N, C-alpha and C positions, 0 to 999 in steps of 0.2 A: 978408753976412759969410760968407766961405768956411768949409766944414766940413772938418775934418781927417779923416784916415783912421781915427784912433782913435774919434772921435765917431761916424763912420758905422758902425763895427763894433759899438759899444755899442747903437746904435739897432736894428740888425738882430738882435742877440741878444735885445733886449727884445721885439721883434715875434715872434721865434721862440718865446719863452717864453709869450707870450700865446696864440699859436696852439696850442701843445701843451696849454695849460690848457683851451682851448675843446674840443679833440679829446677830452680825458679826460672833460670834462663831458658831451659828446655821447654818448660810449660808455656812460657811467653812465645817462643818461636812456633810451638805447635798450634797455639791459638791463632796466631797471625796466618799460618799456612791454611788452616781450616777456613778462615774468613775469606782468603783469596780464592780458594778452590770453589767455595759455594758461590761467590760472585761471578767467577768465570763460567761455572756451569749454568747459572741463570742466564748469563748473556748468550751462551752457546745455544741453550734450549729456545730462547726467544728468537734468535736468528734462524734456527732450523724450522720453527713453526712458520716464520714469515716466508721462507723459501717454499715450504710445502703448500701454503695457501696461494702462492703465486702460480703454481702449476695448474693449468686448466684441465677439465675433463676431456676424455677422448670420445668422439662420436664418429662412427664409420660412415664415410660418404665417398665411395671410390670415383663417382662421376666428376666430383670437384677436386679430386686428388687428396682427400683426407683419409689417408691410410695410416695404419699403425707404424710402419717403418718411417714414414715422414714425420709423424708426431714424436716418436721416440728419438729420432735423429736430432730434434731440437732440444730435448731434455735429457739426453744421454749423459752429458757432462755433469749435470746436476745430480743424477743418481750415482754416478761413479766417483765424482770428486767431492761434492758438498756433503754427501752422505757416506763418505768412505769409512767413518768410524762406526756406522750402523751395521748391524748384521744382516744377512740375506733375508731372514724372516721379516724384519722390519721393512726392508725395501720391497719385498714381495707384497706385503699388506698394503703399503702405500701405492704400489703400482695398480693393484686390483681395485683399490678405493677410487682411483682416478678414472676408471672405466664407467661409461654410461650404463643405464639400467639394462637396455637391450643388449649391449655389448657384453656386460658381465654375465647375463643369463646365457648367452650363446657360448661364452668361454667356459662356464661351469658345465654346460651340457657336453661340450666337446671333450673335456678331460675326464669325464666319468669313466670308471668308478673312483678315480682319485679326487681329492679335494684340493683347493688352491693352496692351502698351507703345507701340503705334502710336496710341492714343487719348489725347486730352488729359484733364485732370481733369474739366472740365465735360462733355465727351462721355461719359465713363465714368459720371458721375452721371445723365445723361439716359438712357443705355441701361439702367442698373440700375433706375431709376424706372419705365421702360416694362415691363421683364420682371417685376419683383417689386412691381408696384403693386397697386392695389385691384382684386380680381377681380370683385366684385359691381358690378352696373350701378347707375347713379344712381337709377333707379326703385326698385330693391331697397333701397338705402340709405334713401331717403326713406320707403318703405313701412314699413321696420322702425322708423324714427324715430317714425312716427305710432302705432305699436303698442307703444311702451314701457310696461312694467308694473313697478311696484315690488314686489320680493319681500319676504316677511315679515321676513327676516333683514337686509335692507339698511337702512342708515341714511339719513337725509334728506340728509346731506352727500354720501354716495356717489351717491345718486340725482341730486343736482344736478350732480355732476361728470359722470355718465353722460349726462345731458341736454345738458350743455354740449358734450361731445365729439360726440354724435350730431348735434346741431344744426349744428356746424361741418362735419361730413361732409354734412349736408343741403344745404349751400351756399345759405343763405337770401338772400345778397346777389345771387346770379345767378338766383334763382327769379322768374319772371314770373307775371302773373296767369293767363294761359292755361295755363301749365304746371301751376299748382296746380289749376285746374279739371279738366284732363285727368287728373291724379293721382287726384283724388276720384272722377271718373267711372269710371275703370278699377278702382279699389278697390271700387266698388259692384257690379261684375259678379262675384259669388261663386257663382252657380248653376252646376251642372255642365252645364246646357244651353247656357250662354254660354262654354264652354271654348274652342271654336274661334274665336269672335269675339274673345274676350279675348286669345288668342294673336296674332291678326292685328293687333289694336290695339297690343299691346306691341311688335310688330315695326315698325309705323309710327312709334311714339313713339321707338324706338331709332334709326331712320333719320333722323327729322326731329324734333329736340328742340323746335323752335319751332312745332309743330303746334297748331292751335286746337281748341276744343271743338266748333265747328261741323263741322270736317273729320272729327273722330272720329264724330260723329253720322251724317254722310253715309256714312262707311265702314261703319258698322253696318247702315244701311238697305240698302246695296249688297250686303253679304254675306248679309243675310237674304233678299233677293230672289233671289240666286244659289242659295241653299239651297232656297228654295221652287221655283224652276224645275227644279232637279235632282230634287226629289221628284215633280214632275209627269212628268218623263221616266221615272222608275222605276215609276210606276203602270201596271198592266196592265189592259187592257180585257177583262173576262171574256167578253163576247159575241164580240169579235174572235178571241180565243184558241179559244173553243169552235168557231166556224165553221171556223177553219183546221184544227184537229185533225179535225173531222168530215169535211172535204173530203179530207184526206189519207187517212183511214181508208177512206172509200168508194172513193177512187181505187185504193187498193191491193187492196181486196176485189173490185171490179168489173172490174179489168183482165184481159182474156182473154189466153190464151196464143196467140200467133200462130204460123203455120207456119214463120216464119223462125227461131224459136228452136231451139236444138239440145238434144236429150234427153241424159240421162246414159248410157243404154244403147241398143243397136241394137234395131230392131224385130224382135220374135220371130215375125212372120209372113213377112218377106222377108229380113231381115238388113241392110237399109239404115238409115242414121242419120236416122230421123224418128219421130215419135210414131205409136203403133199406130192411133189414130183417123184419121190422115191416110194410112194405107197404101193404095196402089192395088190390092193383091191381096186386099182384103176379099171381093170377089165372084168372085175367080178360082177355077176348079174344078181341083183337083189331079188329075193323071193317074195318080197312084199309088194314093191312097186314095179317089178319086172324090168328095171332099168340097170344099166351098167355104170360102174364107177364108184360104188360105196358099199359099205358093209350093212347088214340088216339092222343092227342096233343104231346105225347112224343114217337111217333112211330119212329123207326130208320130213315126212309126217311125224316121225318120232323125235326129231331134234327140236329143242326149245327155241333155237335161233339159227337163222341161216348164216352161213359164213359171209363175211363182207368181201365183196369183190374189190380187189386191189388193182387199181389202174397203174400199171407199171409205166413209169416215165422212161423215155429213151435215155439210155446211158450215154453220157458224153464225157469221155476221158479228157481231163484238163491236162494238157501237156505243159511241161515246164516253161515253154516259150510263151504260151497264153497267160499262165499265171504271173509270169514276170511282167508281161506287158500291162496286164490289168493292175498289178500293184503299182507300176510306175505311173499309170494314168491317175490312179487314186491319190498317189503322193503328189502328183502335179496339181491336183485340185484342192489342196489344203487352203485354209483361209489365212495362212501367213502372208500370202501375196497381197492381200487387201491392205495390210499395214505398211507395206513397203512404199517408199517415196521416190518419185522420179522427177527429174527436172529436164526441161527442153532447153538446150543451149546451142549456140552457133559454133561449129567446129569447121574452121577454114571457110566460113561463109555458108555452111550447109547445116540445116537444123538436124539435131540428133537428140535422142531421148536416152539419158543415162540415169542409172540408179544412184542415189546418194548413199555412200558408205563411209561413215566417219572412221571406221576401223581399218580402212584400206590405206596403204602408204603409196600406192601407185594407181594411175588411171588406166583402166582396161577397156578395150573395145573388142567386140566379137567380129567374126568374119562378115556377118550381114551388115553391121554398121560400117565396117571398113569399105565394103562395096558401095554402100550408100554415099560415102565420102568421095567416091570417084577413084578408088584404088591409088591413093597417093604413095610416093616412093617410101619404102621402109629400109632400114638397115638392121643387121643382126645385133642382138642385145647380149651382153655378157653377164647380165644380172640374173639372179635366181630368185624366183618368187615362191612363196609358200602360202597355202591356204590356212584357214582357221584350225584345221585338224593337224597341221604340221606337215602335210604332204606337199610335194613339189608341184607347182603350177607351171606348165610348159608355156613359154613365151615364144611366139614366132619371130617377133622383131619389135622395133620401136620406130616411131615416126614423130617428127616435130610438127606441132599443131598450134593454131591460134584459137583460143576460146573467148567467147564473148556472150554476155547476157545483161540485159537492161542497161546497155551503154557502157558497161565495164568489160574490159578485154585484157587478156594476158597470154603469154606464150608458155607452153609446157610440152611435155613428152607424154605420148600415149603408147601403150604396149598392146600389141595384137595377140590375141589368144584364139585357139580353135574351138573353145567351148561356146556353144550357141547361147545367145541372150545374156552373156556375161559382160554387161556394159556398166562399169562402175566409175563414179566420179570420186576421186580420193580427197582426203582431208586437206592436203596442201593446196589443191586446186580450189576447194571451197573457200579457203581463206584468201587466196589471191583474187577471186572474183567477188569477194565481199558477201557471199551467201550466208556465212556463219553469223553475220550481224543482222540478218533479216528474219522475220517470222517464217517458219518452215512451210506453213500452208500457203504463204503468198507466192512462193516460187515453185511449189511442187504440185503434182497431181496424183491421183490414186493410181496404183500400180496395175490393177486388172479390173475387168468388168465385174458386175455384181454376181453373187452366187446363183441368182435366178437364171443366168444365161445358160442355155443347154450346153451339154458337153460337146456336141458336134459343131458348135460355133467356134470352138477353139481346137478343133480336131487337127487342122493343118499344122498349127504350131506344135501341138503335142506330138504328132507323127514325125515332124522334122527333128524334134528334140530326141525322140526315142531312136530314130535311125542313127543319129550321131552318137547316142549313148551306147547302144548295143545293136549292131547291124544284124545279129543272129535272130532278133525278134521278127524281122521282116524277111527271112530267108526265102519265104514262099513267093516273094515278089510283089506286091501291091498291098494295099491296106486291108486289114481284116474287116469284113462286113459286119455291121451290127443291125439288128432288127430295129425298126423305127419305134420310138417310144410314144405310146398313146396316152394322152392326158385325160383323166377321168374327172368329171365335174359332178358334184352331188346336187340333185334337184331338191330345192327346199320344200316342195309339195309332196314329200314322201314321208312314210312312217315305217318304223322297223317292227318286225314281228319275230317270234321264236318258233321254230319248227322242231317238234319232238322227233320227227323222222330223220331230218337232216342234222339236227344237233348243232345248228349254226345260226347266224344272223343274216338276214337278207333285207331287201327293200321291195316295195311295190308302190305303184302309183295310187294316189288318193282318188 
């Protein structure tokens, strides 16, 4: 059926009306969607800013456990879940903005020549964990964990939390049996004598975490052998040293002067540069004075000045034994003895004089003091004593004694040594007797006589000490004789004068 023009126009008008209605509906929906999106974005941005402001800044303090891994562990979910719609650049900027001023400066210096914006979020986290991570070694963390102690003010819940935290740092899951054995082995080396070996073992453990207990034991033996070999090299052979010094001394003393050496002045018999004893004019007869022994141009009337007569002193070769003994006597006369403090105490009811030594751990008596005590019974000692230089001090034995002073008494152990005059009162004995609570000068006396005392007044003690120290000094059998010292006193009724002939200063009576 054919459609007329009027019908076609009505159909087109209806379609146009429907299209306009759809367009109006679409505009209404679009406006509503825009309003909803803007409101949701505003709410989202507001909540994001609130979360960002709640994150505190990071300050590195490893002593109190404030490290970056611990800080990021708290806020990791916020960065990864709350800010999941944000890109890496935004999260990296936020992370660096939360660093302290010193931490940010150190971070930027560490990543040079790169800039913080050139790193991804994961790279930034890795770099910060490396820079501001745990400063203590794994051995230190485990050692501190084994030494945990509860304070009196701590609660049991707080103690459990601390144990839980330290055990997590201990890394029990990665701890092997050999590592635990090595930890206990090194922890047992607490003596000061094992300090060097302990340091070497800690270095080996840090370099190789999977080291075994057998390897550590072999390393200790190797270091001990090296130390022993070093001590063997340092030991000096006294016989070899004595022979060498003796040979050099004799060589210097017996070396004659040859004619090839040059004198300091010309010969006063002829004027040539040679020694007088080698002058060829010793038997020459002078034609001026008709005397023998000089050349004509060096005749006494022609000389401006006569040669000075040199009075030769008798040569005395100082042997190594004499030089050694004199040096030992000189060392024995130092003024350090004046400052030493001695105390007289009762040992088993007998008075004895011992030197106060607060650095000594044991009380020592010499053979002379032991004889003074009546030779009480002694028993062998298994202890090893060392002096201040680290050398071994030989102990003959130990004896049980009773000490008393000023009414206070206590029991203790004395150790006998062969070194003369080595009588020391240890620190523990001073504390037991209560001497440490007293003024030092109230219980002590001066160690030696005044320096004005002549040397021969202490000669017996010095000689006994020298004989014990080195018997070779007295191999001739008896004491070496000394000339008596003459003391000169100046007369106040004198005056000095100068002598142009003698060129010195003398005195004459007024």
